[in-house]
C-alpha positions in Angstrom: 103.9 98.6 94.4 100.8 100.4 93.1 97.3 99.7 94.4 96.4 97.9 91.1 99.5 95.7 91.4 98.6 94.8 94.9 95.0 94.0 93.9 96.4 91.7 91.2 98.7 89.9 93.7 95.7 89.7 96.1 93.5 88.2 93.5 96.2 85.7 92.5 96.6 84.8 96.1 92.8 84.3 96.6 92.7 82.1 93.5 95.7 80.1 94.7 94.1 79.6 98.1 90.8 78.5 96.5 92.6 76.0 94.3 94.5 74.6 97.4 91.2 74.3 99.3 89.4 72.6 96.4 88.5 69.0 97.2 89.0 67.8 93.7 92.6 69.2 93.7 93.3 67.6 97.1 92.0 64.2 96.0 93.9 64.4 92.7 97.1 65.3 94.5 96.8 62.4 97.0 96.0 60.0 94.2 99.0 61.1 92.1 101.3 61.1 95.1 100.2 57.6 96.2 100.6 56.2 92.7 104.1 57.7 92.4 105.1 56.2 95.8 103.6 52.9 94.7 105.6 53.0 91.5 108.8 53.8 93.4 108.3 51.0 95.8 107.8 48.5 92.9 111.2 49.4 91.5 114.4 47.4 92.1 117.5 49.0 93.5 119.3 48.7 90.2 116.5 50.7 88.4 117.9 54.1 89.4 116.8 55.8 86.2 113.2 54.9 86.9 113.5 55.9 90.6 115.1 59.2 89.6 112.2 60.0 87.2 109.6 59.2 89.9 111.5 61.3 92.4 111.5 64.2 90.0 107.8 63.9 89.5 107.3 63.9 93.3 109.5 67.0 93.6 107.5 68.7 90.8 104.3 68.0 92.7 105.7 69.5 95.8 107.1 72.5 93.9 103.6 73.3 92.5 102.2 73.1 96.0 104.8 75.4 97.4 104.3 77.9 94.6 100.6 78.0 95.2 101.1 78.4 99.0 103.6 81.2 98.3 101.1 83.0 96.0 98.4 82.6 98.6 100.7 84.1 101.3 101.7 87.0 99.1 98.0 87.6 98.4 97.3 87.9 102.1 100.2 90.3 102.6 99.0 92.4 99.6 95.5 92.5 101.1 96.9 93.7 104.5 99.0 96.3 102.7 95.9 97.6 100.7 93.8 97.7 103.9 96.6 99.7 105.7 96.7 102.2 102.8 93.0 102.6 102.8 93.0 103.1 106.5 95.8 105.7 106.3 94.1 107.5 103.4 90.9 107.6 105.5 92.8 109.1 108.4 94.2 111.8 106.1 90.8 112.7 104.8 89.3 113.2 108.2 
């Protein structure tokens, strides 16, 4: 990966982490999740189509969270890689 590509991954990771740390996002996620669980609990056992739809929404919410966490992790790895490259280049110049 080029330095520019690593910088892009690092920036995406930082943005993802900022989003995950954002209080408004955290509150919204909790509210949406709680509402979906409430809807699920209101359903009857014979309403499997409704339960399935709610389950898919909960899974989508978790998928988004995992994708953001993965992007943040890749960003941290890209940052470490860039720092190592800079450190190694600095050693070569000395």
